[in-house]
C-alpha positions in Angstrom: 14.7 22.7 -75.5 17.8 22.8 -76.8 19.7 24.4 -80.1 21.6 21.3 -80.9 21.3 18.5 -82.3 20.5 15.7 -79.5 19.4 11.8 -80.8 23.0 10.8 -80.5 25.3 8.5 -78.2 27.5 11.8 -77.0 24.3 13.6 -76.1 24.0 14.0 -72.4 22.0 16.3 -70.5 19.7 15.9 -66.8 16.5 15.9 -67.1 13.8 17.3 -64.6 12.6 15.6 -62.0 8.8 17.9 -62.1 8.2 19.7 -63.4 8.1 22.0 -59.7 10.6 23.3 -58.3 11.3 23.0 -54.5 9.6 25.0 -52.3 11.6 27.6 -51.7 13.5 27.5 -48.3 12.7 23.7 -48.0 15.9 21.0 -49.0 15.5 17.6 -49.9 16.4 15.3 -47.3 18.2 13.4 -49.2 18.0 10.2 -46.1 14.4 10.4 -47.4 15.4 8.9 -51.3 16.2 6.5 -49.6 14.3 5.2 -46.9 10.8 5.0 -50.4 10.5 1.9 -51.5 9.7 3.1 -55.2 11.8 4.5 -58.6 10.5 7.6 -58.4 12.2 8.9 -55.1 13.8 12.3 -56.2 10.4 13.5 -57.5 8.6 12.3 -54.5 11.1 14.2 -52.3 11.3 17.3 -54.1 7.4 17.3 -54.2 7.6 16.7 -50.3 9.3 20.1 -49.5 5.6 21.3 -50.3 3.8 18.8 -47.8 5.7 16.5 -45.4 3.5 15.7 -43.5 0.8 15.2 -46.1 3.3 12.7 -47.9 3.6 10.8 -44.6 0.2 10.1 -44.2 -0.3 9.6 -47.7 2.7 7.7 -48.2 1.3 5.5 -44.6 -1.6 4.8 -46.6 -0.6 3.7 -49.6 2.5 2.0 -49.4 1.0 -1.0 -48.1 -1.3 -1.5 -50.4 1.3 -1.5 -52.8 3.8 -3.2 -50.7 2.5 -5.2 -48.3 2.5 -9.0 -49.0 0.0 -8.9 -45.9 -1.8 -6.6 -46.8 -5.3 -7.2 -48.5 -6.8 -10.6 -51.2 -4.3 -9.3 -53.8 -0.8 -11.2 -54.9 1.9 -8.7 -55.5 1.8 -10.2 -58.4 -2.1 -8.8 -59.2 -1.3 -6.0 -58.3 0.8 -4.7 -60.0 -1.3 -6.8 -62.7 -4.1 -4.1 -61.7 -1.0 -0.9 -61.7 -0.3 -2.2 -65.4 -4.0 -2.2 -66.5 -5.0 0.9 -65.2 -1.1 2.8 -66.2 -2.2 1.3 -70.0 -5.6 3.2 -70.1 -4.2 6.2 -68.6 -1.3 6.4 -70.8 1.1 7.6 -68.0 4.5 5.7 -69.5 6.3 6.5 -66.3 3.4 4.3 -63.7 3.6 2.1 -66.9 7.8 1.6 -67.1 7.9 1.6 -63.3 4.7 -1.2 -62.4 5.9 -3.6 -66.0 9.1 -4.2 -64.6 7.6 -4.8 -61.1 4.9 -7.3 -62.6 8.2 -8.8 -65.0 10.0 -9.7 -61.7 6.9 -11.1 -60.0 6.0 -13.7 -63.3 9.1 -14.5 -63.9 8.5 -13.2 -67.1 9.4 -9.6 -68.2 8.8 -10.0 -71.5 5.2 -10.9 -71.2 4.4 -8.2 -68.9 5.5 -5.6 -71.5 2.4 -7.7 -74.0 0.6 -7.1 -70.9 0.8 -3.5 -71.2 1.0 -2.8 -74.7 -2.9 -5.0 -74.7 -3.9 -7.5 -72.8 -6.1 -8.7 -74.8 -3.9 -10.0 -77.0 -2.4 -12.1 -74.0 -3.1 -15.3 -72.2 -5.2 -14.9 -69.4 -7.4 -16.4 -66.7 -10.5 -16.0 -66.8 -9.9 -14.4 -63.3 -7.5 -11.7 -64.3 -9.1 -11.3 -67.3 -12.2 -10.1 -65.2 -10.1 -8.0 -63.3 -8.6 -6.4 -66.7 -11.7 -5.6 -67.6 -13.4 -4.0 -64.5 -10.3 -2.1 -64.1 -10.7 -0.5 -67.8 -14.0 0.0 -67.1 -13.8 2.0 -64.0 -10.8 4.2 -65.2 -12.2 5.2 -68.4 -16.1 5.0 -67.4 -16.7 4.8 -63.8 -20.2 7.3 -64.5 -21.7 3.6 -66.6 -20.0 0.9 -63.7 -23.4 -1.3 -62.7 -24.2 -3.5 -60.3 -23.3 -6.4 -63.3 -19.9 -5.2 -63.8 -19.7 -6.4 -60.2 -21.4 -9.8 -60.9 -18.9 -10.3 -64.0 -16.4 -10.2 -61.3 -18.1 -12.9 -58.8 -19.1 -14.9 -61.7 -14.9 -15.2 -62.1 -14.9 -16.3 -58.0 -13.9 -12.9 -57.0 -15.7 -12.5 -53.5 -17.3 -9.5 -52.5 -14.0 -9.0 -50.1 -11.2 -9.2 -52.8 -13.5 -7.1 -55.0 -13.1 -4.3 -52.2 -9.8 -4.5 -53.0 -9.7 -4.8 -56.1 -11.7 -1.0 -56.5 -9.4 0.3 -53.4 -6.9 -0.4 -55.5 -8.0 1.0 -58.5 -8.9 4.4 -57.5 -5.5 4.6 -55.3 -3.6 3.4 -59.3 -5.9 6.1 -61.2 -4.7 8.8 -57.9 -1.0 8.3 -58.6 -1.0 8.0 -62.6 -3.2 11.6 -62.4 -0.3 13.0 -59.5 2.6 11.8 -61.4 1.3 13.0 -64.9 0.5 16.3 -63.8 3.4 17.0 -61.4 5.5 15.7 -64.1 7.3 13.1 -62.5 10.0 10.4 -63.8 11.7 7.5 -62.7 14.8 7.5 -61.8 18.3 7.7 -63.3 19.7 4.6 -61.2 16.2 2.3 -61.8 16.0 3.8 -66.2 19.4 3.0 -66.6 19.4 -1.0 -64.3 16.0 -1.9 -66.4 18.0 -0.8 -69.7 20.2 -3.2 -71.4 23.6 -2.3 -72.0 25.1 -0.4 -74.8 26.6 -2.2 -78.2 
């Protein structure tokens, strides 16, 4: 909180990269920031002071699923699409900003990516893409209501079982990262936010 007004161009103050302070006696390794291919490097480095080995194991599993183009059966654009849909359903704004930006890069249209994040139902999608989005929302919002017929709808949209496996895996991981991002108070790095923000007039 601030005692002075903040909504004007002259106000500048750093904001914390999370709700938690770095673990006592453990320093944030500056080199670890360079190695992370995500724009929440400062938040992740802070959290790594608590469980560096666990964070390393998590990264070894999660990062290829998100970023390795040779992993699985989904394109990088489809993975970011799923990230946008899940993050929007969870109201995880940090993740929504990040994945919307990456989706825009992959499809070459940042405006369309943002529209998908606002409401994918108002955006022209293929039957495959719409089926994936609808499945993502149901699995995110009502996991206990998933039925075999939901999987069959993906098959009807010409997704094979192997591809469905990777869709489910990715939805689960994005739900996990959405919740940890929200609960730890993670946010995008300042340099990332500056890079995607239009220049001031």
